[in-house]
Each structure stands twice: as C-alpha cells, then as structure tokens.
N, C-alpha and C positions, 0 to 999 in steps of 0.2 A: 336726960336732957340732951346729951350728946347725940343720942339716937334720933331724937326729933329734929335736931339741927341737921344731921346728915340726910334725913328724910326730906326736910324742906329744901336743902341744897339739891338733892336728886330730883325733886319735883320741879325746882326752878330750872335745872339743866334740861329736863325732859320738856318743859314748857318752851325753852329757847330753841331746842331742836325741832320741836313741833312747829314753832313760828317760822324757822328757817325753811322747813319742808313746805309749809303753807305758802311762804313767799315764792319758793321755787315753782310750786304748782301754779300759783297766780301768774308768774312770769311766762311759764309754758302755755297757759291758757290764753294769755294775751298774744303770744306768738302764733298759736293755732288760729285764733280769731283773725289776726292780720293775714296769715297764710290763706285762710278761707276767703277773705275779701279780695286778696290779690288773685287768687285762683278764679274767682267769679269775674273779675275784670279781664283776665286772660281769656276765659271762655267767651265773654262778650266780644272781645277783639277778634278772636278766631271766627266767631259766627258772622260778624260784620264782614270780615275778609272773605269768608266762604260765599256769602250772598253777593258781594261785589264781583267775585270771580265767576260765579254762576251767571250773573247778568252779562258780563263781558263775553263769556262763552256763548251765550244765546245771541248776542249781537254779532259775534264773529260767524256763528252758524248762519244767521240770517244774511249777512253780507256774502258768505260763500254761496248761498242759494241764489242770491241776486246776481252774483258774478257768473254762476253757472247758467242762469237764464240769459244773461247778457251774451255769454259766449255762444249759446245756442242761437240767439237772434243774429249775432255776428256771422255765424256759420251759414245760416239761411240767407242772410244778405249777400254773402260771398257767392253762394250758389246762384242767387238771382242775378248778380252781376255777370257771372259766367254765362248764364242763359241769355242775357241781353247782348253780351259780346258776341255770342254764337249767332244770335238772330241778326245782329248788325253785320256780321261777316257774311251771312247768307244773303241778306238784302244787298250788300255791296257786290257780291258775286252776280246776283240777278241784274243789278243795274249795269254792270259791265257787259253782261250778255245782251241786255236790251240796247245799250249803246252800240255794240258791235252789229246787232241786227239793223239798227237805224242806219248805220254807216253802209251796211251791205245793200239795203233797199233805197238808200239815198234820201231818206226822209229828213 
C-alpha cells in the first residue's frame, strides 16, 4: 500500500510540474502573440512613414525642377534685359548723333 501511495504522490507531483510547465508555455505563447501583434503594428508604422517620406521626396524633387526652370527663365529674362539696355544705349547714341547733325545743318 505504501508503494501505491508513493506512486500516487509521484504522479501528483508530476502532474503539478506538468501543469506549471504548461502554464509557462501558455504565458510564453501569449507573449509571442503580443510580440507578433506589436511587430505588425511597428511594420505598418514604418511602411506609412516610408510612403510619407517618398511623397515628400517627390514633392521636393518636383519643386527643385520648378525652381530650376524658374532660374532658367530668370536667366533668359536677365539676358533679354541686357539686350534691351544695349539697344537702348545704341538708340541713345544714334539720337545724339542725329541731334548733332541737326544742329550742324541748322534744322
């Protein structure tokens, strides 16, 4: 009878140890599940951030292109202004010559 009692106690101890191990496994699985959900949220956040940064980079690139086009137009405008100033100066010189000729011929 004593042997049966010891066997029953050993079986109960094994059962308790198995229950503790199962509880630990359950706790770990919950942690793994929670980690998995948090990881998914983090991936979603990074993907959203990546898309946002790509959009901003494209906007910046577009604005840089517009700025380059504007600088080119500004440069051409400056060149045209210089051309007009030169033409104005030439016309001014010609008017002076014309005025001198008029004075010389008494017109």
